[in-house]
All heavy atoms as a GROMACS GRO file, in nm:
protein
  550
    1MET      N    1   1.602   1.116   2.955
    1MET     CA    2   1.599   1.206   2.842
    1MET      C    3   1.550   1.132   2.718
    1MET      O    4   1.575   1.013   2.702
    1MET     CB    5   1.736   1.264   2.816
    1MET     CG    6   1.776   1.373   2.909
    1MET     SD    7   1.904   1.471   2.834
    1MET     CE    8   1.902   1.606   2.944
    2THR      N    9   1.487   1.206   2.632
    2THR     CA   10   1.431   1.151   2.509
    2THR      C   11   1.499   1.213   2.389
    2THR      O   12   1.539   1.330   2.393
    2THR     CB   13   1.279   1.181   2.503
    2THR    OG1   14   1.219   1.132   2.623
    2THR    CG2   15   1.214   1.115   2.384
    3ALA      N   16   1.507   1.140   2.282
    3ALA     CA   17   1.563   1.193   2.157
    3ALA      C   18   1.451   1.261   2.079
    3ALA      O   19   1.340   1.208   2.067
    3ALA     CB   20   1.624   1.080   2.076
    4PHE      N   21   1.482   1.378   2.024
    4PHE     CA   22   1.386   1.453   1.943
    4PHE      C   23   1.450   1.486   1.809
    4PHE      O   24   1.562   1.533   1.803
    4PHE     CB   25   1.344   1.585   2.011
    4PHE     CG   26   1.260   1.564   2.132
    4PHE    CD1   27   1.317   1.552   2.257
    4PHE    CD2   28   1.122   1.556   2.121
    4PHE    CE1   29   1.239   1.532   2.369
    4PHE    CE2   30   1.043   1.536   2.233
    4PHE     CZ   31   1.102   1.524   2.358
    5LYS      N   32   1.377   1.458   1.702
    5LYS     CA   33   1.420   1.498   1.568
    5LYS      C   34   1.375   1.643   1.549
    5LYS      O   35   1.266   1.679   1.593
    5LYS     CB   36   1.357   1.410   1.462
    5LYS     CG   37   1.413   1.269   1.460
    5LYS     CD   38   1.350   1.186   1.351
    5LYS     CE   39   1.395   1.235   1.216
    5LYS     NZ   40   1.352   1.149   1.105
    6TYR      N   41   1.459   1.722   1.484
    6TYR     CA   42   1.421   1.863   1.463
    6TYR      C   43   1.456   1.910   1.324
    6TYR      O   44   1.544   1.854   1.257
    6TYR     CB   45   1.488   1.953   1.567
    6TYR     CG   46   1.637   1.968   1.549
    6TYR    CD1   47   1.688   2.065   1.464
    6TYR    CD2   48   1.727   1.886   1.615
    6TYR    CE1   49   1.825   2.079   1.446
    6TYR    CE2   50   1.863   1.899   1.598
    6TYR     CZ   51   1.911   1.997   1.514
    6TYR     OH   52   2.048   2.009   1.496
    7GLN      N   53   1.385   2.012   1.281
    7GLN     CA   54   1.417   2.091   1.163
    7GLN      C   55   1.419   2.235   1.212
    7GLN      O   56   1.329   2.278   1.283
    7GLN     CB   57   1.314   2.074   1.054
    7GLN     CG   58   1.316   1.937   0.990
    7GLN     CD   59   1.214   1.926   0.879
    7GLN    OE1   60   1.120   2.006   0.870
    7GLN    NE2   61   1.231   1.828   0.794
    8ALA      N   62   1.524   2.307   1.174
    8ALA     CA   63   1.539   2.445   1.223
    8ALA      C   64   1.612   2.527   1.118
    8ALA      O   65   1.674   2.473   1.026
    8ALA     CB   66   1.618   2.445   1.354
    9LEU      N   67   1.603   2.658   1.133
    9LEU     CA   68   1.677   2.750   1.047
    9LEU      C   69   1.796   2.803   1.124
    9LEU      O   70   1.784   2.842   1.240
    9LEU     CB   71   1.588   2.866   1.004
    9LEU     CG   72   1.470   2.834   0.914
    9LEU    CD1   73   1.389   2.960   0.885
    9LEU    CD2   74   1.517   2.770   0.784
   10ASN      N   75   1.912   2.809   1.056
   10ASN     CA   76   2.030   2.866   1.120
   10ASN      C   77   2.034   3.016   1.095
   10ASN      O   78   1.942   3.072   1.032
   10ASN     CB   79   2.158   2.796   1.074
   10ASN     CG   80   2.184   2.810   0.926
   10ASN    OD1   81   2.131   2.900   0.860
   10ASN    ND2   82   2.266   2.722   0.871
   11ALA      N   83   2.137   3.084   1.141
   11ALA     CA   84   2.147   3.230   1.130
   11ALA      C   85   2.150   3.277   0.985
   11ALA      O   86   2.109   3.389   0.954
   11ALA     CB   87   2.271   3.279   1.204
   12GLN      N   88   2.197   3.192   0.894
   12GLN     CA   89   2.204   3.228   0.752
   12GLN      C   90   2.073   3.199   0.678
   12GLN      O   91   2.061   3.223   0.559
   12GLN     CB   92   2.318   3.152   0.682
   12GLN     CG   93   2.456   3.194   0.725
   12GLN     CD   94   2.497   3.136   0.859
   12GLN    OE1   95   2.453   3.027   0.896
   12GLN    NE2   96   2.576   3.211   0.934
   13GLY      N   97   1.975   3.143   0.750
   13GLY     CA   98   1.846   3.112   0.691
   13GLY      C   99   1.840   2.976   0.622
   13GLY      O  100   1.744   2.946   0.554
   14GLN      N  101   1.944   2.896   0.640
   14GLN     CA  102   1.946   2.763   0.580
   14GLN      C  103   1.883   2.661   0.675
   14GLN      O  104   1.897   2.673   0.797
   14GLN     CB  105   2.090   2.721   0.549
   14GLN     CG  106   2.157   2.811   0.447
   14GLN     CD  107   2.304   2.779   0.432
   14GLN    OE1  108   2.366   2.726   0.524
   14GLN    NE2  109   2.359   2.812   0.317
   15GLU      N  110   1.817   2.563   0.616
   15GLU     CA  111   1.749   2.462   0.698
   15GLU      C  112   1.852   2.362   0.752
   15GLU      O  113   1.941   2.318   0.681
   15GLU     CB  114   1.643   2.389   0.617
   15GLU     CG  115   1.551   2.307   0.703
   15GLU     CD  116   1.432   2.256   0.626
   15GLU    OE1  117   1.366   2.335   0.558
   15GLU    OE2  118   1.406   2.134   0.636
   16ASP      N  119   1.837   2.331   0.878
   16ASP     CA  120   1.924   2.237   0.948
   16ASP      C  121   1.835   2.132   1.011
   16ASP      O  122   1.724   2.163   1.054
   16ASP     CB  123   2.005   2.311   1.054
   16ASP     CG  124   2.112   2.227   1.118
   16ASP    OD1  125   2.143   2.119   1.065
   16ASP    OD2  126   2.164   2.268   1.224
   17GLN      N  127   1.881   2.008   1.015
   17GLN     CA  128   1.802   1.903   1.081
   17GLN      C  129   1.894   1.809   1.154
   17GLN      O  130   2.013   1.799   1.124
   17GLN     CB  131   1.715   1.828   0.980
   17GLN     CG  132   1.788   1.766   0.865
   17GLN     CD  133   1.690   1.706   0.766
   17GLN    OE1  134   1.573   1.685   0.796
   17GLN    NE2  135   1.739   1.676   0.648
   18GLY      N  136   1.839   1.743   1.255
   18GLY     CA  137   1.919   1.652   1.334
   18GLY      C  138   1.840   1.596   1.449
   18GLY      O  139   1.717   1.600   1.450
   19VAL      N  140   1.914   1.543   1.546
   19VAL     CA  141   1.853   1.483   1.665
   19VAL      C  142   1.914   1.549   1.787
   19VAL      O  143   2.035   1.575   1.790
   19VAL     CB  144   1.878   1.331   1.669
   19VAL    CG1  145   1.820   1.268   1.794
   19VAL    CG2  146   1.820   1.264   1.545
   20ILE      N  147   1.832   1.578   1.887
   20ILE     CA  148   1.878   1.643   2.009
   20ILE      C  149   1.816   1.569   2.129
   20ILE      O  150   1.705   1.519   2.120
   20ILE     CB  151   1.840   1.794   2.010
   20ILE    CG1  152   1.910   1.868   2.119
   20ILE    CG2  153   1.690   1.813   2.015
   20ILE    CD1  154   1.901   2.019   2.106
   21GLN      N  155   1.889   1.561   2.237
   21GLN     CA  156   1.842   1.496   2.360
   21GLN      C  157   1.784   1.602   2.454
   21GLN      O  158   1.848   1.704   2.478
   21GLN     CB  159   1.957   1.425   2.431
   21GLN     CG  160   2.015   1.309   2.354
   21GLN     CD  161   1.925   1.187   2.357
   21GLN    OE1  162   1.855   1.163   2.454
   21GLN    NE2  163   1.927   1.111   2.249
   22ALA      N  164   1.664   1.576   2.504
   22ALA     CA  165   1.600   1.670   2.597
   22ALA      C  166   1.492   1.597   2.676
   22ALA      O  167   1.451   1.487   2.639
   22ALA     CB  168   1.540   1.788   2.522
   23ASP      N  169   1.446   1.661   2.784
   23ASP     CA  170   1.341   1.603   2.867
   23ASP      C  171   1.204   1.614   2.802
   23ASP      O  172   1.116   1.532   2.826
   23ASP     CB  173   1.339   1.668   3.004
   23ASP     CG  174   1.463   1.635   3.085
   23ASP    OD1  175   1.514   1.522   3.071
   23ASP    OD2  176   1.509   1.721   3.162
   24SER      N  177   1.183   1.721   2.722
   24SER     CA  178   1.054   1.743   2.658
   24SER      C  179   1.077   1.817   2.526
   24SER      O  180   1.186   1.868   2.500
   24SER     CB  181   0.963   1.827   2.748
   24SER     OG  182   1.016   1.957   2.763
   25ALA      N  183   0.973   1.825   2.445
   25ALA     CA  184   0.982   1.898   2.319
   25ALA      C  185   1.009   2.045   2.346
   25ALA      O  186   1.084   2.111   2.273
   25ALA     CB  187   0.854   1.880   2.237
   26ARG      N  188   0.948   2.097   2.450
   26ARG     CA  189   0.970   2.239   2.487
   26ARG      C  190   1.116   2.264   2.522
   26ARG      O  191   1.175   2.362   2.479
   26ARG     CB  192   0.879   2.273   2.604
   26ARG     CG  193   0.884   2.416   2.644
   26ARG     CD  194   0.786   2.444   2.756
   26ARG     NE  195   0.780   2.585   2.784
   26ARG     CZ  196   0.700   2.639   2.870
   26ARG    NH1  197   0.615   2.565   2.938
   26ARG    NH2  198   0.702   2.770   2.890
   27ALA      N  199   1.176   2.173   2.599
   27ALA     CA  200   1.317   2.186   2.636
   27ALA      C  201   1.406   2.172   2.512
   27ALA      O  202   1.508   2.242   2.501
   27ALA     CB  203   1.354   2.081   2.740
   28ALA      N  204   1.367   2.087   2.419
   28ALA     CA  205   1.444   2.071   2.296
   28ALA      C  206   1.443   2.200   2.215
   28ALA      O  207   1.547   2.244   2.165
   28ALA     CB  208   1.387   1.956   2.213
   29ARG      N  209   1.325   2.264   2.204
   29ARG     CA  210   1.317   2.392   2.132
   29ARG      C  211   1.402   2.498   2.200
   29ARG      O  212   1.470   2.577   2.132
   29ARG     CB  213   1.171   2.437   2.122
   29ARG     CG  214   1.090   2.355   2.023
   29ARG     CD  215   0.952   2.416   1.998
   29ARG     NE  216   0.869   2.416   2.117
   29ARG     CZ  217   0.791   2.317   2.154
   29ARG    NH1  218   0.784   2.208   2.080
   29ARG    NH2  219   0.718   2.325   2.262
   30GLN      N  220   1.402   2.500   2.332
   30GLN     CA  221   1.482   2.597   2.406
   30GLN      C  222   1.631   2.574   2.379
   30GLN      O  223   1.706   2.670   2.359
   30GLN     CB  224   1.452   2.587   2.555
   30GLN     CG  225   1.523   2.690   2.638
   30GLN     CD  226   1.484   2.681   2.786
   30GLN    OE1  227   1.419   2.588   2.828
   30GLN    NE2  228   1.526   2.779   2.863
   31GLN      N  229   1.676   2.448   2.379
   31GLN     CA  230   1.815   2.418   2.351
   31GLN      C  231   1.855   2.463   2.211
   31GLN      O  232   1.964   2.516   2.189
   31GLN     CB  233   1.843   2.268   2.365
   31GLN     CG  234   1.846   2.220   2.507
   31GLN     CD  235   1.878   2.070   2.514
   31GLN    OE1  236   1.935   2.013   2.422
   31GLN    NE2  237   1.838   2.008   2.623
   32LEU      N  238   1.764   2.443   2.115
   32LEU     CA  239   1.792   2.486   1.978
   32LEU      C  240   1.808   2.637   1.970
   32LEU      O  241   1.898   2.688   1.903
   32LEU     CB  242   1.681   2.438   1.883
   32LEU     CG  243   1.675   2.287   1.862
   32LEU    CD1  244   1.547   2.249   1.788
   32LEU    CD2  245   1.798   2.237   1.788
   33ARG      N  246   1.722   2.711   2.039
   33ARG     CA  247   1.733   2.857   2.039
   33ARG      C  248   1.864   2.902   2.101
   33ARG      O  249   1.926   2.998   2.054
   33ARG     CB  250   1.614   2.919   2.115
   33ARG     CG  251   1.486   2.912   2.036
   33ARG     CD  252   1.374   2.991   2.105
   33ARG     NE  253   1.246   2.949   2.054
   33ARG     CZ  254   1.165   2.864   2.114
   33ARG    NH1  255   1.194   2.814   2.232
   33ARG    NH2  256   1.050   2.831   2.058
   34LEU      N  257   1.908   2.833   2.207
   34LEU     CA  258   2.035   2.867   2.270
   34LEU      C  259   2.154   2.841   2.176
   34LEU      O  260   2.258   2.905   2.188
   34LEU     CB  261   2.055   2.787   2.401
   34LEU     CG  262   1.962   2.825   2.515
   34LEU    CD1  263   1.978   2.728   2.632
   34LEU    CD2  264   1.988   2.968   2.560
   35GLN      N  265   2.136   2.750   2.081
   35GLN     CA  266   2.239   2.720   1.982
   35GLN      C  267   2.231   2.815   1.862
   35GLN      O  268   2.306   2.801   1.766
   35GLN     CB  269   2.226   2.576   1.933
   35GLN     CG  270   2.253   2.472   2.038
   35GLN     CD  271   2.228   2.331   1.988
   35GLN    OE1  272   2.215   2.306   1.869
   35GLN    NE2  273   2.220   2.238   2.081
   36GLY      N  274   2.138   2.910   1.865
   36GLY     CA  275   2.124   3.007   1.757
   36GLY      C  276   2.038   2.957   1.642
   36GLY      O  277   2.045   3.012   1.532
   37LEU      N  278   1.958   2.855   1.667
   37LEU     CA  279   1.870   2.800   1.564
   37LEU      C  280   1.725   2.840   1.591
   37LEU      O  281   1.686   2.858   1.707
   37LEU     CB  282   1.881   2.648   1.561
   37LEU     CG  283   2.017   2.590   1.528
   37LEU    CD1  284   2.018   2.440   1.548
   37LEU    CD2  285   2.057   2.624   1.385
   38THR      N  286   1.648   2.853   1.485
   38THR     CA  287   1.506   2.881   1.497
   38THR      C  288   1.429   2.754   1.466
   38THR      O  289   1.426   2.709   1.352
   38THR     CB  290   1.462   2.992   1.399
   38THR    OG1  291   1.541   3.107   1.424
   38THR    CG2  292   1.315   3.025   1.414
   39PRO      N  293   1.369   2.690   1.566
   39PRO     CA  294   1.301   2.562   1.544
   39PRO      C  295   1.180   2.576   1.453
   39PRO      O  296   1.098   2.667   1.470
   39PRO     CB  297   1.257   2.518   1.683
   39PRO     CG  298   1.316   2.614   1.779
   39PRO     CD  299   1.364   2.732   1.705
   40LEU      N  300   1.169   2.488   1.356
   40LEU     CA  301   1.052   2.481   1.270
   40LEU      C  302   0.963   2.365   1.310
   40LEU      O  303   0.842   2.377   1.313
   40LEU     CB  304   1.094   2.462   1.123
   40LEU     CG  305   1.180   2.573   1.062
   40LEU    CD1  306   1.225   2.534   0.923
   40LEU    CD2  307   1.103   2.704   1.059
   41GLU      N  308   1.026   2.250   1.342
   41GLU     CA  309   0.952   2.132   1.382
   41GLU      C  310   1.037   2.050   1.478
   41GLU      O  311   1.155   2.029   1.455
   41GLU     CB  312   0.917   2.048   1.260
   41GLU     CG  313   0.835   1.926   1.290
   41GLU     CD  314   0.796   1.849   1.164
   41GLU    OE1  315   0.817   1.900   1.053
   41GLU    OE2  316   0.745   1.738   1.180
   42VAL      N  317   0.976   2.007   1.587
   42VAL     CA  318   1.042   1.921   1.685
   42VAL      C  319   0.944   1.809   1.718
   42VAL      O  320   0.830   1.837   1.756
   42VAL     CB  321   1.079   1.999   1.814
   42VAL    CG1  322   1.134   1.906   1.919
   42VAL    CG2  323   1.179   2.110   1.783
   43GLN      N  324   0.988   1.685   1.701
   43GLN     CA  325   0.902   1.572   1.734
   43GLN      C  326   0.984   1.460   1.793
   43GLN      O  327   1.103   1.448   1.766
   43GLN     CB  328   0.823   1.523   1.614
   43GLN     CG  329   0.908   1.467   1.501
   43GLN     CD  330   0.822   1.423   1.385
   43GLN    OE1  331   0.702   1.445   1.384
   43GLN    NE2  332   0.882   1.360   1.288
   44SER      N  333   0.922   1.380   1.874
   44SER     CA  334   0.988   1.267   1.937
   44SER      C  335   1.046   1.176   1.829
   44SER      O  336   0.981   1.149   1.728
   44SER     CB  337   0.888   1.190   2.023
   44SER     OG  338   0.944   1.070   2.066
   45ALA      N  339   1.169   1.132   1.847
   45ALA     CA  340   1.232   1.043   1.749
   45ALA      C  341   1.152   0.913   1.740
   45ALA      O  342   1.141   0.855   1.632
   45ALA     CB  343   1.376   1.015   1.787
   46GLU      N  344   1.094   0.867   1.849
   46GLU     CA  345   1.010   0.748   1.846
   46GLU      C  346   0.884   0.776   1.766
   46GLU      O  347   0.839   0.693   1.691
   46GLU     CB  348   0.973   0.701   1.987
   46GLU     CG  349   1.091   0.650   2.068
   46GLU     CD  350   1.171   0.760   2.134
   46GLU    OE1  351   1.117   0.871   2.154
   46GLU    OE2  352   1.287   0.737   2.166
   47GLY      N  353   0.826   0.894   1.784
   47GLY     CA  354   0.706   0.932   1.711
   47GLY      C  355   0.732   0.941   1.562
   47GLY      O  356   0.647   0.913   1.481
   48ALA      N  357   0.853   0.978   1.524
   48ALA     CA  358   0.887   0.988   1.383
   48ALA      C  359   0.886   0.851   1.317
   48ALA      O  360   0.871   0.838   1.198
   48ALA     CB  361   1.024   1.053   1.368
   49LEU      N  362   0.901   0.745   1.397
   49LEU     CA  363   0.902   0.611   1.343
   49LEU      C  364   0.761   0.552   1.335
   49LEU      O  365   0.743   0.440   1.292
   49LEU     CB  366   0.991   0.520   1.430
   49LEU     CG  367   1.137   0.561   1.435
   49LEU    CD1  368   1.212   0.472   1.534
   49LEU    CD2  369   1.201   0.551   1.297
   50GLY      N  370   0.663   0.625   1.382
   50GLY     CA  371   0.526   0.579   1.368
   50GLY      C  372   0.455   0.549   1.498
   50GLY      O  373   0.337   0.519   1.497
   51ASP      N  374   0.522   0.550   1.612
   51ASP     CA  375   0.457   0.519   1.739
   51ASP      C  376   0.352   0.623   1.774
   51ASP      O  377   0.238   0.591   1.803
   51ASP     CB  378   0.559   0.511   1.852
   51ASP     CG  379   0.654   0.394   1.835
   51ASP    OD1  380   0.621   0.303   1.757
   51ASP    OD2  381   0.760   0.396   1.898
   52THR      N  382   0.391   0.749   1.773
   52THR     CA  383   0.299   0.857   1.806
   52THR      C  384   0.312   0.971   1.705
   52THR      O  385   0.316   1.087   1.741
   52THR     CB  386   0.326   0.911   1.949
   52THR    OG1  387   0.462   0.955   1.955
   52THR    CG2  388   0.298   0.806   2.054
   53ALA      N  389   0.323   0.936   1.578
   53ALA     CA  390   0.341   1.037   1.474
   53ALA      C  391   0.219   1.127   1.468
   53ALA      O  392   0.105   1.080   1.484
   53ALA     CB  393   0.364   0.971   1.340
   54PRO      N  394   0.239   1.256   1.446
   54PRO     CA  395   0.124   1.346   1.436
   54PRO      C  396   0.038   1.311   1.315
   54PRO      O  397   0.089   1.270   1.212
   54PRO     CB  398   0.188   1.484   1.421
   54PRO     CG  399   0.327   1.459   1.376
   54PRO     CD  400   0.365   1.324   1.426
   55VAL      N  401  -0.092   1.327   1.330
   55VAL     CA  402  -0.184   1.297   1.222
   55VAL      C  403  -0.195   1.420   1.133
   55VAL      O  404  -0.219   1.530   1.180
   55VAL     CB  405  -0.324   1.260   1.279
   55VAL    CG1  406  -0.424   1.240   1.167
   55VAL    CG2  407  -0.314   1.138   1.368
   56ARG      N  408  -0.177   1.397   1.007
   56ARG     CA  409  -0.193   1.508   0.911
   56ARG      C  410  -0.331   1.494   0.849
   56ARG      O  411  -0.365   1.392   0.790
   56ARG     CB  412  -0.085   1.503   0.804
   56ARG     CG  413   0.052   1.522   0.863
   56ARG     CD  414   0.154   1.535   0.754
   56ARG     NE  415   0.286   1.535   0.810
   56ARG     CZ  416   0.360   1.643   0.822
   56ARG    NH1  417   0.316   1.758   0.780
   56ARG    NH2  418   0.481   1.636   0.873
   57ARG      N  419  -0.409   1.597   0.861
   57ARG     CA  420  -0.545   1.593   0.811
   57ARG      C  421  -0.555   1.667   0.680
   57ARG      O  422  -0.490   1.767   0.659
   57ARG     CB  423  -0.641   1.654   0.913
   57ARG     CG  424  -0.643   1.573   1.039
   57ARG     CD  425  -0.749   1.617   1.132
   57ARG     NE  426  -0.748   1.528   1.248
   57ARG     CZ  427  -0.815   1.551   1.355
   57ARG    NH1  428  -0.889   1.658   1.365
   57ARG    NH2  429  -0.809   1.467   1.455
   58ARG      N  430  -0.637   1.614   0.593
   58ARG     CA  431  -0.657   1.671   0.461
   58ARG      C  432  -0.797   1.729   0.456
   58ARG      O  433  -0.892   1.664   0.499
   58ARG     CB  434  -0.640   1.560   0.358
   58ARG     CG  435  -0.664   1.600   0.217
   58ARG     CD  436  -0.650   1.475   0.129
   58ARG     NE  437  -0.691   1.494  -0.005
   58ARG     CZ  438  -0.816   1.497  -0.050
   58ARG    NH1  439  -0.914   1.484   0.035
   58ARG    NH2  440  -0.844   1.513  -0.176
   59ALA      N  441  -0.808   1.846   0.400
   59ALA     CA  442  -0.940   1.908   0.387
   59ALA      C  443  -1.007   1.854   0.261
   59ALA      O  444  -0.943   1.839   0.157
   59ALA     CB  445  -0.925   2.059   0.376
   60PHE      N  446  -1.133   1.821   0.273
   60PHE     CA  447  -1.210   1.771   0.159
   60PHE      C  448  -1.288   1.886   0.097
   60PHE      O  449  -1.341   1.971   0.168
   60PHE     CB  450  -1.309   1.663   0.204
   60PHE     CG  451  -1.242   1.538   0.256
   60PHE    CD1  452  -1.241   1.512   0.391
   60PHE    CD2  453  -1.182   1.450   0.170
   60PHE    CE1  454  -1.181   1.398   0.440
   60PHE    CE2  455  -1.120   1.336   0.217
   60PHE     CZ  456  -1.119   1.309   0.353
   61ASN      N  457  -1.297   1.886  -0.036
   61ASN     CA  458  -1.379   1.988  -0.100
   61ASN      C  459  -1.527   1.948  -0.090
   61ASN      O  460  -1.560   1.839  -0.043
   61ASN     CB  461  -1.334   2.013  -0.244
   61ASN     CG  462  -1.355   1.893  -0.335
   61ASN    OD1  463  -1.449   1.816  -0.317
   61ASN    ND2  464  -1.268   1.877  -0.433
   62GLN      N  465  -1.614   2.035  -0.134
   62GLN     CA  466  -1.758   2.013  -0.116
   62GLN      C  467  -1.805   1.886  -0.186
   62GLN      O  468  -1.884   1.809  -0.133
   62GLN     CB  469  -1.835   2.133  -0.169
   62GLN     CG  470  -1.984   2.125  -0.145
   62GLN     CD  471  -2.057   2.248  -0.192
   62GLN    OE1  472  -1.996   2.338  -0.248
   62GLN    NE2  473  -2.187   2.254  -0.169
   63MET      N  474  -1.754   1.858  -0.304
   63MET     CA  475  -1.796   1.740  -0.378
   63MET      C  476  -1.755   1.611  -0.305
   63MET      O  477  -1.833   1.517  -0.294
   63MET     CB  478  -1.736   1.742  -0.519
   63MET     CG  479  -1.780   1.629  -0.606
   63MET     SD  480  -1.699   1.650  -0.765
   63MET     CE  481  -1.798   1.544  -0.865
   64GLU      N  482  -1.632   1.609  -0.252
   64GLU     CA  483  -1.586   1.491  -0.180
   64GLU      C  484  -1.666   1.469  -0.051
   64GLU      O  485  -1.700   1.355  -0.018
   64GLU     CB  486  -1.437   1.507  -0.146
   64GLU     CG  487  -1.347   1.501  -0.267
   64GLU     CD  488  -1.204   1.539  -0.236
   64GLU    OE1  489  -1.182   1.628  -0.152
   64GLU    OE2  490  -1.114   1.480  -0.298
   65ARG      N  491  -1.699   1.577   0.018
   65ARG     CA  492  -1.780   1.564   0.141
   65ARG      C  493  -1.916   1.506   0.111
   65ARG      O  494  -1.965   1.420   0.183
   65ARG     CB  495  -1.794   1.700   0.209
   65ARG     CG  496  -1.674   1.741   0.289
   65ARG     CD  497  -1.704   1.858   0.379
   65ARG     NE  498  -1.752   1.973   0.305
   65ARG     CZ  499  -1.679   2.080   0.274
   65ARG    NH1  500  -1.554   2.088   0.316
   65ARG    NH2  501  -1.728   2.179   0.206
   66SER      N  502  -1.979   1.552   0.003
   66SER     CA  503  -2.112   1.500  -0.029
   66SER      C  504  -2.105   1.352  -0.070
   66SER      O  505  -2.192   1.274  -0.034
   66SER     CB  506  -2.179   1.583  -0.139
   66SER     OG  507  -2.106   1.572  -0.259
   67MET      N  508  -1.999   1.312  -0.140
   67MET     CA  509  -1.983   1.170  -0.178
   67MET      C  510  -1.962   1.085  -0.055
   67MET      O  511  -2.020   0.977  -0.042
   67MET     CB  512  -1.865   1.155  -0.273
   67MET     CG  513  -1.879   1.227  -0.404
   67MET     SD  514  -1.956   1.131  -0.531
   67MET     CE  515  -1.836   1.006  -0.560
   68ILE      N  516  -1.883   1.132   0.040
   68ILE     CA  517  -1.853   1.056   0.162
   68ILE      C  518  -1.979   1.040   0.247
   68ILE      O  519  -2.010   0.932   0.295
   68ILE     CB  520  -1.741   1.122   0.244
   68ILE    CG1  521  -1.609   1.109   0.167
   68ILE    CG2  522  -1.729   1.063   0.382
   68ILE    CD1  523  -1.498   1.193   0.223
   69THR      N  524  -2.054   1.148   0.263
   69THR     CA  525  -2.172   1.142   0.348
   69THR      C  526  -2.282   1.057   0.284
   69THR      O  527  -2.361   0.995   0.354
   69THR     CB  528  -2.225   1.281   0.381
   69THR    OG1  529  -2.250   1.353   0.259
   69THR    CG2  530  -2.127   1.358   0.466
   70ARG      N  531  -2.287   1.050   0.153
   70ARG     CA  532  -2.386   0.965   0.086
   70ARG      C  533  -2.352   0.818   0.106
   70ARG      O  534  -2.441   0.735   0.114
   70ARG     CB  535  -2.391   0.994  -0.063
   70ARG     CG  536  -2.465   1.120  -0.097
   70ARG     CD  537  -2.476   1.138  -0.245
   70ARG     NE  538  -2.490   1.279  -0.273
   70ARG     CZ  539  -2.454   1.337  -0.384
   70ARG    NH1  540  -2.402   1.266  -0.482
   70ARG    NH2  541  -2.471   1.466  -0.401
   71GLN      N  542  -2.225   0.787   0.112
   71GLN     CA  543  -2.185   0.648   0.125
   71GLN      C  544  -2.200   0.605   0.268
   71GLN      O  545  -2.216   0.497   0.307
   71GLN     CB  546  -2.041   0.630   0.078
   71GLN     CG  547  -2.027   0.656  -0.069
   71GLN     CD  548  -1.881   0.646  -0.116
   71GLN    OE1  549  -1.791   0.622  -0.036
   71GLN    NE2  550  -1.859   0.667  -0.243
   0.00000   0.00000   0.00000
Protein backbone atom coordinates (compact mmCIF):
# COMPACT_ATOMS: atom_id res chain seq x y z
CA MET A 1 0.00 0.00 0.00
CA THR A 2 1.05 3.55 -0.71
CA ALA A 3 0.42 6.73 1.23
CA PHE A 4 -1.60 9.41 -0.58
CA LYS A 5 -2.02 13.02 0.47
CA TYR A 6 -5.51 14.34 -0.16
CA GLN A 7 -7.63 17.46 -0.07
CA ALA A 8 -11.37 16.92 0.11
CA LEU A 9 -14.62 18.60 1.08
CA ASN A 10 -16.65 17.24 3.97
CA ALA A 11 -20.47 17.20 4.19
CA GLN A 12 -20.49 20.77 5.58
CA GLY A 13 -18.45 22.02 2.61
CA GLN A 14 -15.29 22.59 4.64
CA GLU A 15 -11.92 21.60 3.23
CA ASP A 16 -10.25 18.62 4.86
CA GLN A 17 -6.76 17.30 4.20
CA GLY A 18 -4.69 14.39 5.35
CA VAL A 19 -2.98 11.16 4.38
CA ILE A 20 -4.69 7.89 3.46
CA GLN A 21 -3.28 4.43 2.69
CA ALA A 22 -4.42 2.76 -0.54
CA ASP A 23 -3.19 0.63 -3.43
CA SER A 24 -3.77 3.38 -6.01
CA ALA A 25 -4.99 6.96 -6.30
CA ARG A 26 -8.31 5.63 -7.61
CA ALA A 27 -8.71 3.41 -4.53
CA ALA A 28 -7.82 6.36 -2.29
CA ARG A 29 -10.57 8.49 -3.90
CA GLN A 30 -13.04 5.64 -3.44
CA GLN A 31 -12.13 5.33 0.26
CA LEU A 32 -12.62 9.07 0.71
CA ARG A 33 -16.08 8.90 -0.87
CA LEU A 34 -17.00 6.02 1.45
CA GLN A 35 -16.01 8.28 4.36
CA GLY A 36 -18.43 10.96 3.10
CA LEU A 37 -15.74 13.20 1.63
CA THR A 38 -15.59 14.68 -1.86
CA PRO A 39 -12.00 14.39 -3.14
CA LEU A 40 -10.52 17.52 -4.68
CA GLU A 41 -6.92 16.34 -5.05
CA VAL A 42 -5.19 13.03 -4.38
CA GLN A 43 -1.47 12.55 -4.98
CA SER A 44 1.20 10.15 -3.89
CA ALA A 45 2.82 11.28 -0.63
CA GLU A 46 6.20 10.56 -2.23
CA GLY A 47 5.21 12.66 -5.25
CA ALA A 48 4.31 15.53 -2.94
CA LEU A 49 7.94 15.56 -1.81
CA GLY A 50 9.18 16.09 -5.35
CA ASP A 51 9.83 12.57 -6.68
CA THR A 52 6.94 12.52 -9.13
CA ALA A 53 5.18 15.82 -8.42
CA PRO A 54 2.75 16.90 -11.11
CA VAL A 55 4.06 19.60 -13.44
CA ARG A 56 2.12 22.82 -13.32
CA ARG A 57 2.21 24.60 -16.64
CA ARG A 58 1.83 28.31 -17.09
CA ALA A 59 0.27 29.83 -20.16
CA PHE A 60 2.34 32.49 -21.88
CA ASN A 61 0.73 35.55 -23.42
CA GLN A 62 1.45 36.53 -27.02
CA MET A 63 4.27 38.94 -26.14
CA GLU A 64 6.09 36.35 -24.01
CA ARG A 65 5.77 33.70 -26.73
CA SER A 66 7.28 36.00 -29.33
CA MET A 67 10.19 36.90 -26.99
CA ILE A 68 10.88 33.22 -26.26
CA THR A 69 10.79 32.16 -29.90
CA ARG A 70 13.11 35.01 -30.91
CA GLN A 71 15.66 33.95 -28.33
